C-alpha positions in Angstrom: -0.1 -0.1 0.1 2.8 2.5 1.0 4.6 1.6 -2.4 1.4 2.5 -4.4 1.0 5.7 -2.4 4.7 6.8 -3.2 4.5 5.6 -6.7 1.3 7.9 -7.2 3.2 10.7 -5.6 6.1 10.2 -7.9 3.9 10.4 -10.9 1.9 13.1 -9.7 5.3 15.0 -9.2 6.5 14.1 -12.6 3.3 15.3 -14.2 3.5 18.4 -12.4 7.1 19.1 -13.5 6.0 18.5 -17.2 3.0 20.8 -16.9 5.3 23.5 -15.2 7.8 23.0 -18.3 5.0 23.3 -20.7 3.6 26.4 -19.1 7.2 28.1 -19.1 7.6 27.1 -22.8 4.2 28.9 -23.5 5.3 32.0 -21.2 8.4 32.3 -23.4 6.4 32.1 -26.7 4.0 34.7 -25.4 6.9 36.9 -24.6 8.2 36.7 -28.2 4.5 37.5 -29.3 4.2 40.4 -26.9 7.5 41.8 -28.1 6.3 41.4 -31.8 2.8 42.8 -31.5 2.8 44.6 -28.4 1.0 43.4 -25.2 -2.5 45.0 -25.7 -2.6 43.8 -29.4 -1.6 40.2 -28.8 -4.3 37.8 -28.2 -4.6 34.2 -27.1 -4.7 33.2 -31.0 -1.4 35.0 -31.7 0.2 33.0 -28.4 -1.0 29.9 -29.6 0.4 30.3 -33.1 3.8 31.4 -31.5 3.7 28.3 -29.1 2.7 26.1 -32.0 -0.2 24.9 -30.1 -3.9 24.5 -30.8 -6.2 27.1 -29.0 -7.8 24.3 -27.2 -4.5 23.2 -25.9 -3.3 26.7 -24.9 -6.6 27.1 -23.0 -6.0 23.9 -21.0 -3.0 25.5 -19.6 -4.1 29.2 -19.5 -7.8 30.0 -19.5 -7.0 33.5 -20.6 -4.4 36.1 -21.0 -5.0 37.5 -17.4 -4.1 34.1 -16.1 -0.9 33.9 -18.4 0.1 37.5 -17.2 -0.4 36.6 -13.6 1.8 33.3 -13.9 4.3 35.5 -15.7 4.7 37.9 -12.9 4.5 35.2 -10.4 7.0 33.1 -11.9 9.6 36.1 -12.2 8.9 37.3 -8.7 9.1 33.8 -7.1 12.5 33.1 -9.0 13.8 36.6 -7.7 12.7 35.9 -4.1 14.5 32.5 -4.2 17.5 34.2 -5.3 17.6 36.5 -2.4 17.9 33.7 -0.3 20.5 32.1 -2.4 22.5 35.6 -2.5 22.1 35.9 1.3 23.7 32.3 1.8 26.1 32.2 -0.9 27.8 35.7 -1.2 29.8 36.9 1.5 29.3 40.7 1.0 26.5 43.2 0.0 28.0 44.5 -3.2 28.4 40.8 -4.3 24.8 40.0 -3.5 23.6 42.9 -5.0 25.4 42.1 -8.4 23.9 38.6 -8.3 20.4 39.9 -8.0 20.8 42.3 -10.7 22.2 39.7 -12.9 19.2 37.3 -12.0 16.6 39.9 -12.6 18.1 40.8 -16.2 18.1 37.0 -17.0 14.5 36.6 -15.9 13.3 39.7 -17.8 15.4 39.1 -21.0 15.7 35.3 -21.2 12.9 33.6 -19.3 10.4 36.3 -21.0 12.1 36.5 -24.4 12.6 40.2 -23.7 9.0 41.0 -23.2 7.6 44.0 -21.1 4.9 41.6 -19.8 6.5 41.7 -16.3 5.7 45.4 -16.2 2.1 45.2 -17.2 0.8 45.3 -13.5 -2.0 47.6 -14.3 -3.3 45.1 -17.0 -4.2 42.5 -14.2 -7.7 42.4 -12.5 -7.6 44.1 -9.1 -7.6 41.0 -6.9 -4.6 39.6 -8.8 -2.9 42.9 -9.1 -2.9 43.5 -5.2 -1.3 40.1 -4.7 1.4 40.7 -7.4 2.2 44.1 -6.0 2.6 42.8 -2.5 5.2 40.3 -3.7 6.9 43.2 -5.9 7.3 45.0 -2.7 8.7 42.0 -0.9 11.4 42.0 -3.4 12.0 45.7 -3.3 12.4 45.7 0.3 14.9 42.8 0.0 17.0 44.8 -2.4 16.8 47.9 -0.3 18.0 45.8 2.8 20.9 44.6 1.0 21.8 48.2 0.1 21.6 49.1 3.6 23.8 46.3 4.8 26.4 47.6 2.2 26.0 51.1 3.6 26.8 49.7 7.3 29.7 47.7 5.9 30.9 50.8 4.3 31.1 48.7 0.9 28.2 50.8 -0.6 27.6 54.6 -0.3 24.3 56.2 -0.7 22.2 58.6 1.4 18.9 57.1 0.4 18.9 53.2 0.0 15.3 53.2 -1.0 15.9 55.6 -3.8 18.9 53.5 -5.0 16.9 50.4 -4.9 14.1 51.9 -7.0 16.7 53.4 -9.4 18.2 49.8 -9.9 14.9 48.4 -10.4 13.9 51.0 -13.0 17.0 50.6 -15.0 16.6 46.7 -15.0 13.1 46.8 -15.7 13.4 49.2 -18.5 15.6 46.9 -20.5 12.8 44.9 -21.3 11.6 48.0 -23.5 14.6 48.2 -25.6 16.1 44.7 -25.7 16.0 42.6 -28.8 17.4 39.1 -29.1 18.9 40.2 -32.4 21.2 42.7 -30.5 24.9 42.8 -30.2 24.7 41.6 -26.3 23.1 38.4 -25.0 21.0 38.6 -21.8 23.9 37.3 -19.6 26.1 40.0 -21.0 23.7 42.7 -20.4 23.2 41.3 -16.8 27.0 41.6 -16.2 27.4 45.0 -17.6 24.3 46.2 -15.6 25.6 44.7 -12.4 29.0 46.3 -13.0 27.6 49.6 -13.7 24.9 49.9 -11.1 26.9 48.4 -8.1 30.0 50.6 -9.1 27.6 53.6 -9.0 27.2 53.0 -5.2 30.8 52.2 -4.5 32.4 54.5 -2.0 34.4 57.4 -3.7 38.2 57.6 -2.9 37.9 61.3 -1.9 35.1 60.6 0.7 32.3 62.6 -1.0 29.0 61.6 -0.3 26.6 60.3 -3.1 22.8 61.0 -3.4 
């Protein structure tokens, strides 16, 4: 009896993993469609065509565009919140943690979502779902701000306003989805590395001791 129960659990876990991979593949296809046609102009038919699925198969995974958009934002934010924990346990200093988070967010935005700005379309969500996503976004912003505050206390970062610095980083990284194109010169990984270097260096203490904003 125990063996049957374990076999059922294993099968359910395997089926769940397959469904998640299919949903992620659809998400990436939707990202390409959003980037090509614009979010507002892209319907489920265009997404199905990009994902090489019938409309019926697409609706099996996502009943509508609201559900797909909510999954998109949940997926990115869940990954980033997990990355906060990984950065805290795996990096020895605040600047290294900050670099890691910047690279991860760029990767989520430009690689996982094919450079689509769907992650930014919070206002397109129904109010109940939007409130939940905004709470999760605030959790990530607070985590980023705490890392900057820790860097200031360590004297490894310098800013008089960690909240503003966190929002500036988020604004710069999020906006990359507006201008990124997969046909460009830089890959998402290269863009993540350059953003991390540029944004963290901007918070590094100056040799002459002058304060930063």
